[in-house]
Backbone as CSV, one residue per row, in Angstrom:
resi,resn,N_x,N_y,N_z,CA_x,CA_y,CA_z,C_x,C_y,C_z
1,MET,240.892,163.789,-69.445,239.951,164.692,-70.086,238.592,164.549,-69.432
2,PHE,237.954,165.674,-69.128,236.616,165.687,-68.547,235.691,166.471,-69.466
3,THR,234.487,165.962,-69.670,233.465,166.679,-70.425,232.319,166.995,-69.478
4,LEU,232.045,168.280,-69.276,230.997,168.729,-68.367,229.900,169.408,-69.167
5,ILE,228.658,169.064,-68.893,227.507,169.667,-69.573,226.525,170.140,-68.505
6,ASN,226.143,171.420,-68.589,225.160,171.942,-67.644,224.717,173.317,-68.121
7,ASP,223.732,173.882,-67.442,223.371,175.269,-67.697,224.547,176.169,-67.325
8,ALA,224.576,177.356,-67.890,225.758,178.213,-67.787,226.177,178.469,-66.341
9,ASP,225.243,178.861,-65.474,225.617,179.196,-64.100,226.203,177.997,-63.369
10,GLN,225.553,176.840,-63.478,226.054,175.654,-62.788,227.323,175.131,-63.427
11,LEU,227.440,175.296,-64.747,228.657,174.857,-65.419,229.866,175.622,-64.899
12,SER,229.725,176.915,-64.679,230.817,177.708,-64.123,231.236,177.172,-62.758
13,VAL,230.262,176.843,-61.924,230.559,176.283,-60.601,231.311,174.960,-60.738
14,ASP,230.834,174.097,-61.644,231.455,172.781,-61.830,232.887,172.913,-62.332
15,VAL,233.113,173.800,-63.306,234.453,173.981,-63.853,235.402,174.525,-62.786
16,HIS,234.949,175.501,-62.010,235.783,176.034,-60.934,236.182,174.926,-59.961
17,ALA,235.222,174.083,-59.615,235.491,173.018,-58.650,236.504,172.016,-59.199
18,LEU,236.387,171.668,-60.480,237.328,170.722,-61.080,238.727,171.317,-61.149
19,ILE,238.833,172.583,-61.517,240.139,173.240,-61.578,240.767,173.307,-60.185
20,ALA,239.979,173.675,-59.193,240.494,173.759,-57.819,241.010,172.402,-57.345
21,TRP,240.278,171.345,-57.674,240.697,169.990,-57.293,242.014,169.625,-57.970
22,ALA,242.138,169.938,-59.260,243.370,169.617,-59.978,244.565,170.360,-59.386
23,TYR,244.384,171.652,-59.090,245.492,172.424,-58.535,245.858,171.958,-57.120
24,GLU,244.911,171.383,-56.431,245.190,170.913,-55.072,246.063,169.666,-55.078
25,ILE,245.857,168.761,-56.040,246.511,167.450,-55.942,247.620,167.222,-56.961
26,LEU,247.737,168.090,-57.983,248.698,167.834,-59.052,249.812,168.871,-59.058
27,ASP,250.968,168.453,-59.566,252.141,169.320,-59.614,252.844,169.065,-60.949
28,LEU,252.921,170.086,-61.784,253.500,169.929,-63.119,254.967,169.533,-63.065
29,SER,255.691,169.939,-62.030,257.128,169.671,-61.979,257.437,168.181,-61.876
30,GLY,256.470,167.383,-61.442,256.681,165.940,-61.336,255.945,165.147,-62.383
31,HIS,255.446,165.826,-63.420,254.629,165.154,-64.436,255.469,164.698,-65.613
32,HIS,255.145,163.521,-66.132,255.783,163.010,-67.335,254.689,162.572,-68.299
33,GLY,254.838,162.932,-69.558,253.845,162.558,-70.556,254.331,162.888,-71.942
34,VAL,253.537,162.500,-72.955,253.962,162.701,-74.334,253.129,163.754,-75.058
35,HIS,251.954,164.076,-74.535,251.101,165.035,-75.222,251.547,166.459,-74.895
36,PRO,251.522,167.382,-75.884,251.883,168.778,-75.582,251.034,169.333,-74.448
37,ARG,251.675,169.984,-73.500,250.943,170.613,-72.391,251.852,171.651,-71.774
38,PHE,251.255,172.672,-71.198,252.063,173.634,-70.459,251.471,173.959,-69.105
39,GLY,250.505,173.139,-68.684,249.930,173.377,-67.378,249.258,172.155,-66.796
40,VAL,249.152,172.122,-65.466,248.383,171.077,-64.783,246.955,171.075,-65.320
41,VAL,246.324,172.241,-65.356,245.066,172.419,-66.071,245.486,173.028,-67.407
42,ASP,245.598,172.205,-68.416,246.261,172.623,-69.651,245.349,173.474,-70.525
43,VAL,244.137,173.011,-70.737,243.217,173.724,-71.618,241.790,173.550,-71.109
44,VAL,241.054,174.649,-71.097,239.655,174.656,-70.656,238.820,175.247,-71.792
45,PRO,238.232,174.403,-72.640,237.411,174.937,-73.725,235.938,175.003,-73.338
46,TYR,235.325,176.148,-73.550,233.865,176.261,-73.445,233.305,176.137,-74.854
47,VAL,232.395,175.199,-75.032,231.932,174.826,-76.363,230.490,175.289,-76.566
48,ALA,230.287,176.087,-77.589,228.942,176.505,-77.976,228.334,175.423,-78.860
49,LEU,227.205,174.856,-78.439,226.571,173.804,-79.226,225.835,174.366,-80.431
50,THR,225.485,175.647,-80.383,224.880,176.330,-81.520,225.530,177.706,-81.637
51,PRO,225.530,178.307,-82.827,226.142,179.636,-82.975,225.536,180.683,-82.043
52,SER,224.237,180.564,-81.746,223.593,181.557,-80.882,224.134,181.520,-79.456
53,GLU,224.770,180.406,-79.069,225.313,180.279,-77.712,226.759,180.756,-77.611
54,SER,227.345,181.197,-78.725,228.746,181.635,-78.689,229.000,182.745,-77.679
55,PRO,228.142,183.772,-77.576,228.405,184.799,-76.555,228.430,184.242,-75.132
56,ILE,227.630,183.216,-74.865,227.630,182.602,-73.533,228.968,181.926,-73.280
57,SER,229.449,181.162,-74.266,230.725,180.456,-74.075,231.874,181.448,-73.917
58,GLU,231.836,182.559,-74.640,232.897,183.561,-74.515,232.861,184.235,-73.144
59,ALA,231.666,184.505,-72.632,231.558,185.110,-71.301,232.067,184.155,-70.227
60,LEU,231.724,182.867,-70.342,232.217,181.876,-69.395,233.736,181.749,-69.476
61,ARG,234.263,181.765,-70.691,235.714,181.711,-70.872,236.402,182.863,-70.151
62,ASP,235.934,184.078,-70.396,236.594,185.252,-69.827,236.503,185.258,-68.308
63,GLU,235.346,184.864,-67.794,235.178,184.827,-66.337,236.111,183.800,-65.714
64,THR,236.197,182.627,-66.329,237.052,181.565,-65.795,238.523,181.951,-65.869
65,ALA,238.935,182.556,-66.970,240.332,182.970,-67.117,240.724,183.977,-66.038
66,ARG,239.868,184.951,-65.803,240.164,185.941,-64.749,240.228,185.274,-63.381
67,TRP,239.302,184.369,-63.120,239.260,183.689,-61.823,240.524,182.865,-61.594
68,ILE,240.964,182.119,-62.606,242.185,181.317,-62.453,243.378,182.214,-62.141
69,SER,243.509,183.307,-62.877,244.688,184.157,-62.706,244.700,184.843,-61.349
70,THR,243.539,185.283,-60.885,243.501,185.991,-59.604,243.534,185.042,-58.409
71,THR,242.955,183.857,-58.554,242.892,182.916,-57.427,244.193,182.154,-57.257
72,TYR,244.830,181.787,-58.367,245.995,180.907,-58.296,247.277,181.558,-58.821
73,ASP,247.194,182.788,-59.314,248.362,183.487,-59.852,249.019,182.666,-60.961
74,VAL,248.183,182.128,-61.829,248.632,181.325,-62.965,248.445,182.137,-64.243
75,PRO,249.462,182.217,-65.121,249.280,182.921,-66.393,248.224,182.231,-67.252
76,THR,247.334,183.035,-67.810,246.166,182.505,-68.507,246.056,183.143,-69.889
77,PHE,245.906,182.278,-70.892,245.798,182.716,-72.284,244.399,182.415,-72.818
78,LEU,243.864,183.334,-73.595,242.574,183.120,-74.233,242.778,182.602,-75.655
79,TYR,241.847,181.743,-76.099,241.805,181.417,-77.525,240.353,181.383,-77.990
80,GLY,240.176,181.384,-79.308,238.868,181.634,-79.887,238.785,183.097,-80.287
81,PRO,237.589,183.682,-80.303,237.465,185.109,-80.644,238.076,185.978,-79.546
82,VAL,239.000,186.845,-79.928,239.600,187.783,-78.975,239.417,189.195,-79.510
83,ALA,240.184,190.130,-78.993,239.964,191.544,-79.317,240.152,191.819,-80.811
84,ASN,239.424,192.824,-81.279,239.554,193.328,-82.654,239.200,192.295,-83.716
85,GLY,238.305,191.363,-83.353,237.837,190.389,-84.325,238.828,189.295,-84.678
86,VAL,239.923,189.186,-83.940,240.945,188.171,-84.212,240.467,186.810,-83.704
87,GLN,240.707,185.770,-84.499,240.460,184.392,-84.074,241.805,183.755,-83.718
88,ARG,242.005,183.462,-82.458,243.267,182.895,-81.984,243.083,181.392,-81.771
89,THR,243.964,180.589,-82.349,243.829,179.142,-82.224,244.642,178.611,-81.048
90,LEU,244.271,177.430,-80.584,245.030,176.787,-79.515,246.454,176.444,-79.963
91,PRO,246.683,175.909,-81.180,248.075,175.684,-81.596,248.912,176.957,-81.590
92,TYR,248.310,178.078,-81.950,249.051,179.340,-81.904,249.439,179.683,-80.466
93,VAL,248.517,179.494,-79.530,248.828,179.763,-78.121,249.983,178.880,-77.665
94,ARG,249.915,177.589,-77.984,250.973,176.674,-77.552,252.327,177.080,-78.139
95,ALA,252.326,177.504,-79.392,253.590,177.813,-80.062,254.177,179.148,-79.628
96,GLN,253.308,180.124,-79.312,253.782,181.490,-79.105,253.707,181.967,-77.657
97,ALA,253.166,181.157,-76.758,253.034,181.578,-75.360,254.388,181.971,-74.780
98,PHE,254.417,183.145,-74.130,255.598,183.708,-73.479,256.671,184.147,-74.484
99,GLU,256.371,184.091,-75.771,257.296,184.595,-76.786,256.619,185.775,-77.482
100,GLU,255.953,185.529,-78.594,255.214,186.608,-79.233,253.915,186.929,-78.499
101,LEU,253.431,185.982,-77.710,252.133,186.143,-77.048,252.309,186.201,-75.534
102,SER,251.854,187.285,-74.939,251.862,187.428,-73.480,250.543,186.929,-72.912
103,PRO,250.538,186.500,-71.639,249.278,186.072,-71.042,248.234,187.188,-71.086
104,ASP,246.986,186.796,-71.268,245.895,187.768,-71.208,245.602,188.172,-69.774
105,PHE,245.838,187.252,-68.845,245.640,187.517,-67.420,246.762,186.844,-66.636
106,GLY,247.089,187.397,-65.489,248.049,186.761,-64.607,249.487,187.133,-64.895
107,PRO,250.432,186.470,-64.232,251.853,186.820,-64.328,252.423,186.492,-65.702
108,SER,253.604,187.004,-65.954,254.239,186.860,-67.264,255.153,185.648,-67.352
109,SER,255.176,184.808,-66.327,256.014,183.607,-66.366,255.238,182.429,-65.786
110,LEU,255.685,181.234,-66.133,255.021,180.011,-65.693,255.016,179.885,-64.173
111,SER,253.924,179.357,-63.646,253.895,178.960,-62.247,254.742,177.704,-62.089
112,PRO,255.699,177.651,-61.149,256.545,176.468,-61.006,255.755,175.183,-60.776
113,ARG,254.639,175.291,-60.068,253.861,174.093,-59.754,252.770,173.828,-60.783
114,TRP,252.091,174.874,-61.261,250.888,174.687,-62.064,251.046,175.082,-63.529
115,GLY,252.158,175.690,-63.895,252.376,176.052,-65.287,251.493,177.201,-65.723
116,ALA,250.867,177.044,-66.889,249.954,178.040,-67.437,248.693,177.321,-67.903
117,VAL,247.732,178.085,-68.403,246.476,177.481,-68.867,245.947,178.275,-70.047
118,ALA,245.355,177.563,-71.007,244.647,178.187,-72.121,243.154,177.969,-71.910
119,VAL,242.389,179.043,-71.955,240.932,178.966,-71.761,240.285,179.461,-73.048
120,GLY,239.428,178.627,-73.633,238.913,178.940,-74.954,237.412,178.960,-75.054
121,ALA,236.942,179.525,-76.161,235.543,179.466,-76.567,235.557,179.019,-78.021
122,ARG,234.944,177.890,-78.305,235.050,177.327,-79.650,233.813,176.499,-79.990
123,PRO,233.638,176.190,-81.280,232.581,175.250,-81.667,232.964,173.824,-81.288
124,VAL,232.075,172.900,-81.573,232.319,171.488,-81.301,233.474,170.984,-82.161
125,LEU,234.379,170.231,-81.542,235.336,169.427,-82.287,235.296,168.010,-81.728
126,VAL,235.862,167.086,-82.479,235.876,165.682,-82.051,237.324,165.250,-81.871
127,ALA,237.660,164.814,-80.663,238.981,164.254,-80.375,238.913,162.751,-80.605
128,TRP,239.793,162.260,-81.448,239.653,160.883,-81.947,241.029,160.342,-82.291
129,ASN,241.333,159.134,-81.837,242.662,158.559,-82.010,242.611,157.262,-82.803
130,LEU,243.684,157.004,-83.540,243.902,155.713,-84.175,245.140,155.072,-83.556
131,TRP,244.981,153.849,-83.032,246.095,153.097,-82.464,246.598,152.117,-83.518
132,LEU,247.922,152.064,-83.679,248.523,151.319,-84.775,249.370,150.150,-84.278
133,ARG,249.366,149.069,-85.062,250.225,147.917,-84.791,251.419,147.926,-85.745
134,ALA,252.540,147.394,-85.254,253.734,147.186,-86.075,254.162,148.459,-86.805
135,THR,254.022,149.575,-86.132,254.327,150.873,-86.730,255.245,151.646,-85.792
136,SER,256.316,152.178,-86.317,257.242,152.952,-85.494,256.694,154.355,-85.277
137,ILE,257.249,155.057,-84.302,256.815,156.425,-84.047,257.157,157.319,-85.241
138,GLU,258.269,157.053,-85.908,258.625,157.845,-87.085,257.597,157.647,-88.201
139,GLN,257.173,156.397,-88.397,256.151,156.132,-89.416,254.821,156.765,-89.029
140,ALA,254.475,156.719,-87.747,253.222,157.331,-87.291,253.258,158.842,-87.484
141,ARG,254.402,159.455,-87.252,254.513,160.898,-87.477,254.313,161.247,-88.951
142,ALA,254.845,160.404,-89.826,254.645,160.639,-91.253,253.165,160.519,-91.618
143,LEU,252.479,159.547,-91.045,251.053,159.394,-91.296,250.278,160.603,-90.778
144,ALA,250.649,161.077,-89.592,249.971,162.243,-89.017,250.123,163.461,-89.915
145,ARG,251.305,163.638,-90.484,251.518,164.769,-91.397,250.647,164.649,-92.635
146,LEU,250.456,163.427,-93.121,249.705,163.226,-94.352,248.205,163.438,-94.177
147,VAL,247.672,163.186,-92.983,246.227,163.382,-92.773,245.912,164.766,-92.212
148,ARG,246.944,165.514,-91.829,246.742,166.838,-91.249,246.259,167.812,-92.323
149,GLY,245.348,168.703,-91.947,244.847,169.692,-92.895,244.010,170.737,-92.202
150,VAL,243.286,171.512,-92.974,242.476,172.601,-92.418,241.443,172.073,-91.440
151,ALA,240.850,170.908,-91.754,239.782,170.367,-90.912,240.270,169.336,-89.902
152,VAL,241.537,168.937,-89.989,242.075,167.897,-89.105,243.423,168.352,-88.555
153,ARG,243.544,168.365,-87.233,244.843,168.537,-86.583,245.282,167.160,-86.101
154,SER,246.523,166.801,-86.347,246.964,165.455,-85.999,248.420,165.461,-85.549
155,LEU,248.703,164.613,-84.580,250.042,164.389,-84.066,250.213,162.895,-83.832
156,ALA,251.435,162.446,-83.690,251.714,161.044,-83.376,252.399,160.964,-82.021
157,PHE,252.038,159.937,-81.248,252.611,159.755,-79.918,252.969,158.297,-79.711
158,GLU,254.025,158.088,-78.961,254.402,156.750,-78.522,253.931,156.596,-77.082
159,VAL,253.035,155.651,-76.853,252.447,155.445,-75.529,252.753,154.013,-75.112
160,GLY,253.691,153.869,-74.206,254.139,152.529,-73.860,254.769,151.876,-75.072
161,ASP,254.302,150.665,-75.413,254.844,149.974,-76.582,253.932,150.122,-77.798
162,GLN,253.012,151.082,-77.754,252.118,151.338,-78.871,252.305,152.762,-79.392
163,VAL,251.818,153.001,-80.602,251.814,154.355,-81.135,250.393,154.702,-81.555
164,GLN,250.114,155.986,-81.545,248.798,156.446,-81.977,248.942,157.670,-82.861
165,VAL,248.010,157.809,-83.781,247.807,159.058,-84.495,246.629,159.738,-83.818
166,SER,246.911,160.841,-83.160,245.923,161.562,-82.364,245.360,162.700,-83.206
167,CYS,244.036,162.731,-83.364,243.399,163.689,-84.257,242.385,164.550,-83.521
168,ASN,242.347,165.808,-83.895,241.227,166.684,-83.578,240.519,167.009,-84.882
169,LEU,239.276,166.567,-85.007,238.467,166.885,-86.181,237.786,168.208,-85.879
170,ILE,238.350,169.295,-86.397,237.904,170.618,-85.975,236.776,171.167,-86.834
171,ASP,236.474,170.510,-87.929,235.314,170.895,-88.737,234.504,169.636,-88.982
172,VAL,233.633,169.315,-88.034,232.909,168.048,-88.089,231.814,168.045,-89.138
173,GLU,231.562,169.193,-89.759,230.592,169.231,-90.849,231.211,168.790,-92.174
174,THR,232.532,168.816,-92.280,233.158,168.505,-93.562,234.083,167.302,-93.523
175,VAL,234.477,166.827,-92.354,235.368,165.672,-92.283,234.762,164.629,-91.357
176,ARG,234.890,163.367,-91.758,234.335,162.268,-90.986,235.464,161.351,-90.509
177,PRO,235.289,160.672,-89.376,236.310,159.725,-88.930,236.640,158.670,-89.979
178,SER,235.637,158.197,-90.706,235.891,157.149,-91.705,236.854,157.622,-92.776
179,GLN,236.814,158.905,-93.117,237.727,159.423,-94.133,239.173,159.375,-93.645
180,VAL,239.382,159.752,-92.388,240.732,159.702,-91.821,241.181,158.249,-91.664
181,TYR,240.284,157.414,-91.155,240.591,155.989,-90.971,241.024,155.361,-92.300
182,ASP,240.243,155.579,-93.345,240.543,154.959,-94.638,241.824,155.518,-95.239
183,ARG,242.086,156.787,-95.008,243.321,157.397,-95.504,244.531,156.761,-94.845
184,VAL,244.483,156.609,-93.519,245.593,155.966,-92.808,245.725,154.513,-93.244
185,GLN,244.590,153.811,-93.302,244.616,152.392,-93.689,245.275,152.202,-95.053
186,SER,245.005,153.101,-95.970,245.528,152.961,-97.330,247.036,153.141,-97.387
187,MET,247.626,153.757,-96.383,249.058,154.028,-96.387,249.863,153.032,-95.558
188,LEU,249.193,152.095,-94.891,249.900,151.103,-94.103,250.444,150.006,-95.013
189,GLU,251.573,149.437,-94.623,252.232,148.436,-95.444,252.617,147.227,-94.605
190,GLY,252.701,146.073,-95.259,253.173,144.860,-94.602,252.331,144.492,-93.394
191,ALA,253.013,144.317,-92.257,252.316,143.902,-91.031,251.614,145.053,-90.328
192,GLN,251.793,146.264,-90.827,251.158,147.411,-90.170,249.638,147.320,-90.275
193,SER,248.960,147.728,-89.204,247.497,147.734,-89.223,246.977,148.690,-88.161
194,ILE,245.712,149.007,-88.255,245.036,149.807,-87.225,244.512,148.851,-86.166
195,SER,244.983,149.023,-84.947,244.508,148.201,-83.834,243.064,148.538,-83.494
196,HIS,242.807,149.821,-83.242,241.446,150.261,-82.952,241.383,151.774,-83.016
197,ALA,240.164,152.271,-83.141,239.903,153.710,-83.091,239.315,154.048,-81.738
198,GLU,239.562,155.268,-81.289,239.163,155.662,-79.934,238.594,157.077,-79.948
199,LEU,237.340,157.205,-79.559,236.743,158.517,-79.357,237.133,159.012,-77.970
200,VAL,237.608,160.250,-77.888,237.980,160.847,-76.601,236.920,161.891,-76.265
201,GLY,236.161,161.664,-75.222,235.075,162.589,-74.894,233.812,162.215,-75.648
202,LEU,233.121,163.216,-76.155,231.828,163.022,-76.801,231.873,163.506,-78.245
203,ALA,230.915,163.025,-79.036,230.767,163.459,-80.426,229.319,163.872,-80.653
204,PRO,229.067,164.789,-81.578,227.681,165.122,-81.906,227.012,163.959,-82.633
205,LEU,225.738,163.784,-82.391,224.986,162.713,-83.048,225.064,162.840,-84.565
206,SER,225.111,164.062,-85.068,225.163,164.265,-86.518,226.375,163.584,-87.139
207,LEU,227.474,163.468,-86.381,228.663,162.799,-86.899,228.375,161.324,-87.134
208,LEU,227.699,160.684,-86.187,227.338,159.277,-86.356,226.368,159.103,-87.518
209,GLU,225.452,160.041,-87.670,224.438,159.916,-88.715,225.040,160.012,-90.110
210,ARG,226.221,160.602,-90.225,226.882,160.685,-91.520,227.778,159.476,-91.791
211,GLU,227.872,158.576,-90.827,228.663,157.366,-91.007,227.741,156.149,-91.167
212,ASP,228.233,155.133,-91.854,227.519,153.866,-91.975,227.455,153.220,-90.595
213,PRO,226.250,152.938,-90.059,226.169,152.314,-88.729,226.977,151.023,-88.617
214,ALA,227.167,150.324,-89.726,227.944,149.092,-89.687,229.413,149.357,-89.350
215,ARG,229.853,150.618,-89.464,231.241,150.960,-89.173,231.405,151.648,-87.818
216,TRP,230.338,151.895,-87.100,230.449,152.632,-85.837,231.453,151.983,-84.891
217,THR,231.355,150.662,-84.703,232.262,149.984,-83.774,233.702,150.103,-84.250
218,GLN,233.932,149.898,-85.528,235.281,150.025,-86.091,235.847,151.418,-85.851
219,LEU,234.981,152.438,-85.923,235.417,153.827,-85.792,235.415,154.316,-84.345
220,GLY,235.067,153.449,-83.402,235.052,153.841,-81.994,233.880,154.736,-81.628
221,LEU,232.803,154.665,-82.384,231.635,155.513,-82.162,230.500,154.714,-81.563
222,ASP,229.675,155.396,-80.780,228.547,154.733,-80.130,227.511,155.792,-79.772
223,PRO,226.230,155.531,-79.979,225.206,156.528,-79.620,225.229,156.933,-78.152
224,THR,225.748,156.066,-77.283,225.771,156.399,-75.856,226.834,157.442,-75.516
225,THR,227.750,157.705,-76.435,228.793,158.708,-76.180,228.607,159.925,-77.083
226,THR,227.339,160.263,-77.336,227.042,161.482,-78.080,226.664,162.602,-77.115
227,ILE,226.853,163.820,-77.578,226.473,164.985,-76.787,224.984,164.934,-76.473
228,GLU,224.199,164.560,-77.472,222.748,164.546,-77.290,222.317,163.559,-76.213
229,ARG,222.971,162.396,-76.148,222.619,161.425,-75.112,222.939,161.984,-73.725
230,ARG,224.050,162.675,-73.583,224.410,163.227,-72.283,223.536,164.419,-71.904
231,LEU,222.911,165.053,-72.882,222.005,166.163,-72.595,220.641,165.702,-72.110
232,GLU,220.312,164.434,-72.303,218.969,163.964,-71.981,218.543,164.235,-70.541
233,PRO,219.409,164.044,-69.518,218.970,164.361,-68.149,218.626,165.830,-67.947
234,LEU,219.224,166.724,-68.799,218.920,168.148,-68.696,217.694,168.533,-69.510
235,ASN,217.195,167.600,-70.307,216.127,167.923,-71.240,215.052,166.847,-71.216
236,PRO,214.361,166.668,-70.062,213.292,165.680,-69.999,212.178,166.019,-70.972
237,PRO,211.360,165.031,-71.333,210.286,165.288,-72.296,209.426,166.483,-71.897
238,GLY,209.194,167.366,-72.864,208.355,168.527,-72.617,209.096,169.762,-72.179
239,ASN,210.414,169.632,-71.924,211.215,170.772,-71.480,212.272,171.117,-72.518
240,ASP,212.665,172.414,-72.577,213.771,172.818,-73.404,215.081,172.492,-72.703
241,VAL,216.166,172.340,-73.487,217.479,172.055,-72.902,217.872,173.161,-71.928
242,ARG,217.636,174.421,-72.321,218.010,175.536,-71.464,216.863,175.901,-70.563
């Protein structure tokens, strides 16, 4: 996973370069993994940090999707706001691609080498994992089902000799990592325990501010891995971020 932050024009250049690099060196036909994916470049989300920036993220999404399909002949699906006011989710794309849902751009079948790609425009979400001890994959799947809801998407994966409950906190204004952590903790039995929590990518500072600082380490949170900290080089004192 890569998190890129920049002004819109340079961000487009950076994203194109990363996608080109991935397509040059990777081949889906030889890939093995446990996380759902249908492409070498599986998902490219453009994230609006404020509602006023949503049109920018949607324009970047559409431009990138067209570029991928025309440059690499890879089927490309959009998610987020699409035509006629419809909000299309990434899980819907994964479930319905090439069945009820045709690619928005590119060919109608998977590229043998590169697969397909979903390109989105969405608000901030937090990718966050709980690693479990003495827990089977079946038990982890049951836990994932119990914490899953409108504000939390969750799956369980077996990674080597460990298992994890992998979460996307899709409404960071209403759900906190501590709530998910405590919910999972309350359902563990016997020797089962949470090994550690893991933030994947960045989180908004507001998420940390809603948690007890004494729990930040337990929850895998740190001020150095906030969006705001990574924006600092783009926003020196006296200048606007944009």
